[in-house]
N, C-alpha and C positions, 0 to 999 in steps of 0.2 A: 560468523554469519551476520547478515544484515536483515533486519525485519522491516519491511517497507510499508507495513500497514498495521496500526494498533490503535486501540481506544483507551489509552492510559492516562490522558489528561483528566483530572478530577472535576466533577460537577459541570460538565459541558454538554454531554449528550447521554446516550444509553450505555456509555462505558463506565469507567470507574466513578464511584460515588464519593470516595474519600481518598486523601493522599496516602493513607495506609494501604488501601487496596491497590493503588498505583505502584507503590513500592514492592508489594508482594509479587505483582506480575513482573516487575523489573528484576527482582531477585530470581524468579523462575527463568527469565530470559538469559541472565548471566550464567546460571547453572547449566543452560543448554548450549552455551557457546556463542550467544549473541553479544556483539560488542557495539552495535549501533541500532537504534530503534527510531523509526519515524512515528511521531504521535499525530494521528490523522482523524480527528473528530468529524462527525457528520456535518455537512453544510448543504443548504439549499434543498433539503429533502422533504420539505413541507411540515416537518415536525421540529427538526433542529436546524437552525441557520446560524451557526456560530460565525461571528465576524472575525476578520484578521486580528483586530485588536484584542478580542477575547481569547483567541487561540494563543497568540503570542504572550499574553499576560500569564495564562495558565502554564504555558511551556516554560517561561522563565522561572516561575515558582517551582515547578517540578525539577528543573535543572539545578536550582539552588539547593533543593533537598538532596538530590543525588550527589552533588558536590560535597555537601556537608558530611554525608555518610561515607565519602571516599570510595564510591562504587566505580568499578572499571567498566563503564558503559557511557556512550554518548546518546543523548536524546535530541532529535531534530524535529522542528515543527512541520506541519503539513495539514491537509484536509482531505476528506473523502467527499467529493463534490457530486451531488446528484445531477445528472444530465437533465436539463429542461430548456425551454425555448430561448431563454435569455442568457444562456451560459456564456456565449462569446461576448455579448454586450457587458456582462458583469466582469469578464476578464479585462476587457478594454478599459473599464472604469477603475480597474485596480482593486476590485473587491475580493478576488480569489487568491488563495495562498497556494503557491506551487510547493512541491516537496523541498524542504530545506529553506523555503521562502525565496531563495535566489536562483534555484535551478530552472531549467526549461520544462521539467516534468510535472504534469498535472494529473493527479489521481482522480479518476472519474468513476462514478457508480451509475451503471445503466438501469433504467426502470425495468420492471419485469417484462413489459412489452414496449417495443419502440419501432419506429419506422427506419429501416436500415439505410435507405438512400438519404433520408434527412440527416441521420447521424453521421454518415460518411461525409456529407457536405460540411457538417460542423467540424469534423476532424480535419478536413482540408483547410477550413478557415483558421483553425488553431495552428496547424503546421505552417501556414503562410505567415503566421506571426512568430514563428520560431519555437512554438510549443510542441512538446511530445506528450500526447495523452497516454496514460496508462489505465487500462480497463481493470478496475478492482474486481476481485473474485469472479472472473469471467465464467468459470466453470459452474457457477451457481445461478447464472442467468437462464431463465426458462427457454428463451429463444436460442441461445447458444447450446444449451443441452439438447434441444430438438434438432439443431443444425450446427454441429461443431465446425462445419466448413466456413461459417461466418467469420471465424477467427482469422482465416487467411485473408479475407477481404479487409478486415480491420487493420491487419498488419501491413498489407500492401498499400493502404491509404495513409499510413504514417503512425498508427497507434501501436502500443505494446500491450502485452497480456500479462496480468498478474493472477496467480492462483492462491488460494488459502491453504495453509499448511494442514489444517484439520480435514479438508476435503480429501486429501490423499489417504487418510485413515478412516474415511467413511463417516465422519462426524455430522455431515449434513445430508446423509442418505446415499443410496446406491448411484443415483443418476449423476449428481455432482462428482462423485468419486470416479465414475466411468469417464465422464467428460474431462476431468483433470488428467486422467491417464492418457486419453487421446491427445490432449494438448501437449503433454510431455513427450509422448512418442513422436508427435509431428514436429518436435523441436520449436514449438511456438510460444513457450513460456519465457518471459523476460525476467520476472522476479517473483519472489515468494513473500507472503505476508502472513502473520499470525491472525490478523483481524480479531485480536483478543478482546473479549467482553467478559464481564462477570457471568459465571455459569458455564463458561467454555474452558476447555483444556488448552494449555499452551503447548503447541505441537511442533515447534520448529525443528527440534532434534529428531523427532520421529519422522518428520517429512524429509529431512536430509537423508536419513537412512533409507527411506522408501525410494527416493530419487536415485541413490547409489545402486540399489538393486534393480530398478526399472530401466536405467539408462547407463550412463558412464559417469565416472568421477569428474571428468572434464565438463560434461553437461551440467552436473550438479553444482560444480564450482561457479559456473557462469550464472546460474539461477540464484544461488544464495549469497554470492559475493561479487564476482566480476562485473555483472551487469549493474547491480546496485551501486557499485563504486563509480559508475559513470554519472550517477546522480550526485554522489558525494563530492566528486571533483568539481562540480559546479557550485558548491555551497561556499559562499564568501565567508570569511572569518567572522564568526559571532562569538569569539573567544576560544574556539575549539578546532579550527580548520586543520592545524598541523597534526592532530591526533585522529582525524576521521578515517583515513584509509587503513583498513584492517590488514594486519600482517598475515 
């Protein structure tokens, strides 16, 4: 499996506080069958604004630790970027980190309330630049919970939908779980992420089992591996390219 959303880089945001905590989550991921994790700290959310330089430095440190311990997993850099008015300008300035640093996929976090038409215009501006926005934990956004049909508009405009593994198990309440199930049933989910933070359970394996029961093995494989591989294939060699695609 491929985990497309995690907060495992130490000392950057509300994720892991220590390298030991990072390694604990990575061990859980390996035990659950995850072989690639994207480390995606918060960016531009008004509280945490990790820079590319900070993220890449923390990522290199974590990768060195993983390599020293001989763990069978690859960690790739990224960011969970809060949508705001200057998002496109910051992308144009080279300030924002795509998934893997070299792919076209940009992980975006919607605010609790947003103007749909304005955001769709932003999506179009990004796609015109060759960027594919991925909406992080879409099932937990209050507006999408109230109107799940918004997902279809986002997808038709060029965005993709990510859901959180724990939502499928009810970790964030009934409404996000219901919305996640709707998105799965509508075949609107592009990829899955743990969104692991301290205090949360690592749920990738449990989510995979849920998806197999709720849909088909083919659909599950697309969500947990095939679609994320589209991101991996765009990752330029940062010493690990040849080992990125999961068997």
